[in-house]
C-alpha angles and dihedrals in degrees: 000000000000088000089069107027101069126128116298126219113271095225093059100026097139096045094045092047090056089047094050094048090049089052090054091049100042093045086050093232081142106031134209110299094014124118124246116234114279117282093249092053094045093048091050094048093048094041094233139120120265088241090062091045093051091050090052091048090049090057092048089049091053090050093051100249098114142009131207122230127192131218137053092313093038132117137113113317129193114245096172115109124172112241121239108263114272134189109283096023094107093049090049094050096045099040107132092346105093094112092045093051093047088052089052090055091053091048092050092049092053099048099039096047086048092053094049092046093050092048091052090050095051102037130215138265120237091260092049091048090054090050092051093047090048091054090047094051091046096054096039090052096043125126114235092258091058099033101097093044092053092041088058090051092050093052094043091049089060091049094047093048090062086072091229113123089191093055093044091051091049091052091049091050091048092053093046090056091063098035096094090050093049091049090054094062129059124259103254117211095212089053091051091052092048092047091052091061090048093048089054091049091053092050093045091053092048093049091045087054091234107146095184092052091045091052092046094047094048092045091051091049095048092044089056091054091044091051090052092050093045089051091056091044090055 
């Protein structure tokens, strides 16, 4: 979540706060029924006042993304849940946006291969290795309903472990740009199985401190996803 919840620009604090919270919600970094971090923690992470934060949460509440609950176990809870894909969803999402979506795939390829390559160059501590392996095991053992949420976390874990907030934020933005398209197509079990092998290859290359192999493995993985999306785009 650190990839998204960095300081916002003072001149557009309210608008960027809404955008950041929507990124957290749409990427399912906080999933349906889960609670957002406490107001004090969110305000500190975003570098904003609690007044600005509460105004942003009010807007998201009105739009049906969150709800506030009182009491000892209260807080702000996510109510947004992506719908199961239906006929016509893909056409709606891609209408007039083919060039934009293809650009997003290029952007994602550039930033995520860069993150994997850099991580392989710098190496990981024991704690960081455990975090990466935990993210790998979570996504590769995920049920279809949880797959995309845990896939996001796996990819953002790699980005965050580089230690570069700018790179992590870029990877989060790149994923968000294709999220609506991914949500408009079904989760395919053969694709999950294939992706699991590729995820493992990326992690192995990073842990072996082999930058070329890490770049190659991540590029192969992202190209598989891009090919699937291009196929649906036509």
